[in-house]
N, C-alpha and C positions, 0 to 999 in steps of 0.2 A: 498453552499449547497452540502452536501454529499448524495449520493444515493447508497445503497448497503446493504448487510446483516450485521447484528450485532451479536456478540457472547460473551458468558462468557467462560473464560478459566482458569482452575486451572493449574498452573505451578508446575510440580513435578520435583524437582532437584535430579537427580540420583547420587549415589556415587559408586554403585557396578555394573558397566557395562563395555563393551568394544566396540571399533569401529574398523571395518575391511574395508579396501579400496583395490582397485586393484592397479596395478603397477603405474598407473598415478595419484594415490591419488584421484581418482574419483569413482563414484558409491559406495559410502561408506554405510555400514549398521551398525546398533547398535545391540548389542547382550546382552541378560541377561539369566540367568540360567532358564531352562524350569522346570516347576512344583515345584518351590521353593518359599520361602518367601524372598523377596528382600528388603533390607533396603534402604530408601531414605533419603536425607539430609533435605529437607524442602518442603513445598507446599505453594504456594501463589495464592489466588483467584483474578483474574483480570477480571473486568466487562467492558461491553460496548466497546469491541474492534472489529476489523474488518477493512479492508482497508479504507472504506469510513467513518466509525466512527472515526478512527484514524485521518483521514484528517480533519474532522469537529472539533475535539478537538485541533489539531495543529493550525488550522485557528483561533479558539477562543482565544487560548493563545497568538497568535501573534497580537491580537487586532481587528480582524474582527468579524462582526456579522455572526453567524454560525447556521446552522440547519441541521437536518438529516432526510432523507426519508428512512424508514426501516420498517421491520416487526418483531413482537415478539409474543410469546404466552401469555396467561393470567395467568402466573405462577409467583412464587416469583423471579425466575431468570430474567424474563422480567421486573418486577417492579424494581429490582435492577439495571438493565441497564438504565431505565429511570432516576432513582435517580442519577446515576453516570453522565449521560449526563447533567442533570440540574446543578450538582455541578461544571461542566466545562463550564457552561453558553452556552450550545448548545441547541437551541430551539427544543422542542420535539412535536410540533404541528402535524407533519406529521409522527409520529411513529404510525403504525397501529397495533392494538392489536387483535389477533385472538382467539376467545373463543374456549376452549377445545383443544388448540394446545400447544405444548411445545416451549420454546425458544431455540435457538441454543446453544449448550454446547459442547465444544471441550476439548480435553486433550492434554497438552503440556508436553512432556518428554524432559527435559533440561539436557544436559550433555556436559561439557567442552566448554561452551559458545555457542554451537549450539543446535538446537532443532528439534525434530520430533513431528508433530502434528497429533493427531487422530481426524479426522473431520467427522461431520455428519450434513449436512444442512437440516433443516426441509423444506418441500415443501409447502410453504404458497400459498394461492390463491391470488397471486400478483395482485394488481390493482393500477394503477397510480393515485395519489390523486389530480393531477392538481394544484400544489402549485403556488403561485404568482411567476412570473419568477425572479430568482436570477441573479445577475451579473455573477457569476461563478458557474458551476456545476462540482463536482468531482464524476465520475461514476466508480463503480468497484464491482466485485465479488457478483454474485447472484447464487441461486441454479439451478439445472439442469432442472427444470420445468418452467423456467422464460423467455423463448424465446418470448411468446406473450407480456410479460411485457416490454422486450427490444423494441418491435415494438411500444408500446405505448409511450415510452420515445423518440424514434426516431421521431414520429409524433409531440410530444411536442417541440422538438428541431427545427423542421421545422417551427413550428408556431412562435417560438421565436428565430430568427436567430442571435440576438445580444448576446445571452448567450455564455459565454466563456466555452468551454467544455474541461475539463481535463479527459482523459480516461486512466484508469489503468486496463487492462483486468485481471480478476480473472481466476481461474481454468476452469470454465465452458465456459467463453468467449474465452479463448485460444483454448479449445477443439473444439468449433464451427468453428474456422478458419476465415480467412479474408473475404471469400466470403459471408458467412452467416451474418456477421456483417459489411458488406461493408459500410453501411451508417454511422456507428459509426466512422470507421477509416477516412472516407472522411470528416466527420463533426468535428473531434477532432481538437481543437486549439493546444493541446499538448498531446502527447502520451508517457506513461511511461511503459517500459518493461525491463526485464533483457535479457542478451545475449541468454540464453537457450530458453526463451519464444519467442524471435524474430525468432529463428530457427524453433520452432514448428509452429508458426503462418504462416511462409513462406513455411512450409512443406519441409524443407531441413535437411540433416543429421547434427547432432551436432558433427562436425568434423573440428575444427580449422578454422571456417569461419572468415574472416577478418572483424573487426568491421566496417570499412568504407563501405564495401559492404552491410552489414546488415542495416546500416543507410540509404543508398541510396534506398535499396529495400523496407524498411518499409516506407520511405517518399513517395515512389511511390504509396502507398495505399491511400494517401490523407491527412494525418495529416499535419498541418502547421509546427509543430515542433515535432521531434522525440527525445526522450531521452532514451538511452540504458545504463543500469548499468552492470558492470562486476565485481561484488564482490569487493574484496580488491584491484583490479586493477584500480578502479575509475569508471568514467562514461563518456558518450559521447553524444553530441547533434548535430542535423542537422536541419536547418531551410530552406533548399533549396538553401542557399547561402554559408554558411560556416559550416564546421564540427569542433566541439570544443571538447577538452578533459577537464574534470573536475576532479581534484585530490581529494582524501580523505583529510579531515581536519587532520593535524598532531596531534597525541595524543599518549603519551608514555604509557598510561594506557591500560592494557589488557581488552578486553570486558568481561562484566559480563554475558550478554545474548543477542543474536543478533536479536531476534524477533522484528519486527517493524522498522528495520533500513531502509528498502526500502520504507515503507509507509512514514516515517518521511522525507526522502529525497524528494520524489515526492510531498507530500502535502505541504512541506515548500517552494519548488520552486513555486508551484501554488499560495500559499498565498502571497509570495513576489511579484508575478506578479499582484495579486489583489490589493496589496498595491501600485502599480504604478512603481515598479522597472523594469528597462530594463532587457532583458533576461540574458545578461552576468552577471549582479549583482545577479539576482535571482538564477542563477545556483550555486553561491557560498554560498547561504543560506542553501541549502539542505544538503550538507555534514556535516554542523555544527550540525544540529538537529539529523542527523543519528548518529554522534559520541556521542551525549549526551544520546540518547535513549538506546544504547547498554551498558551503565553503570548502567542500572536499569533492573529489571525483568518486562517484559510486554512491550507493544508497546506504552504506553502513559505516564507513570510516569516520564520519563526523558525528555519529550518534553519541550522546552525552551520558554521563553517569548521574546518579541521583543527586549527588552533592553539587554538581554543575547546574542542574535544573534549578535546584533550590537557591543557589547563588544568583542566578539570573532573575528569579522571581523576587528575591529580596531587594535587588537593585533596579527593578523595573520602574519606569516613570509612572506617575499616577494615571495617565491616560491608557496604560495597558491594563484593561479590565473588560470583562464581558459586560454587555449592556443589553437592555431590552430592545428588541427590533421594532 
């Protein structure tokens, strides 16, 4: 069961722009001419996306029963989201429709396989619907007025201690910090973040921190397993006993668009665990779906089915393996 905001996103592929970075190829900005009419290559409307929605779709495609707890407005955008979820066999019983409100609508500016997203989260009157307890919950990314809702979910998880919690903090959750969401970090069976997010959560400078130290410090917050991604450098995990490195799946093709790679990685690992796979094997499922997603526009179109994941695993080169850090 996914829990989190859902959004519709038009992807606008730019062709007349430029990117400027500092000397370390970081802190990059995208530039377009001011006060001009700027041509674009194409626009693609992508419905029913968002961290938790992407996770729900990934789980469904991998053969699991899947549902989404989310909030939408009573507009055509919201109706389109529901239709899209149903087409992916994601249960919509717990999608809450708010009369007179708009559904979340973001804009994605895509350029040279990277993207900049213009976001606006509608502030819904969040209310936990008390669903039948799932085996697995994937919790991520809510609007800035949702702290009371987080408390409701915390109480629900206390009531049902057997629920496996996968926690992928979104922008608001990261901004709150580890102290405010202490119970979520302590309750998480598995936590997914990237390197920069780990530094922000821990309140330390983003300045060459060693990944092993970040794994240790994030694990001390309470999650049973910590997974930290580091872009094209791969990913790392720590379960309190061993620290592992997870490589990217080898692929000679250049990416089309990178949106959703992190969600595909995290949700596929979670789904593999739900399918009964041990952690080391589950960690190898994630990069395969991340590789597939970046070959399509949007976070869901490229998501694979279980047979596809298994075929990639069967044909993987020997060097595609987790190893001790």
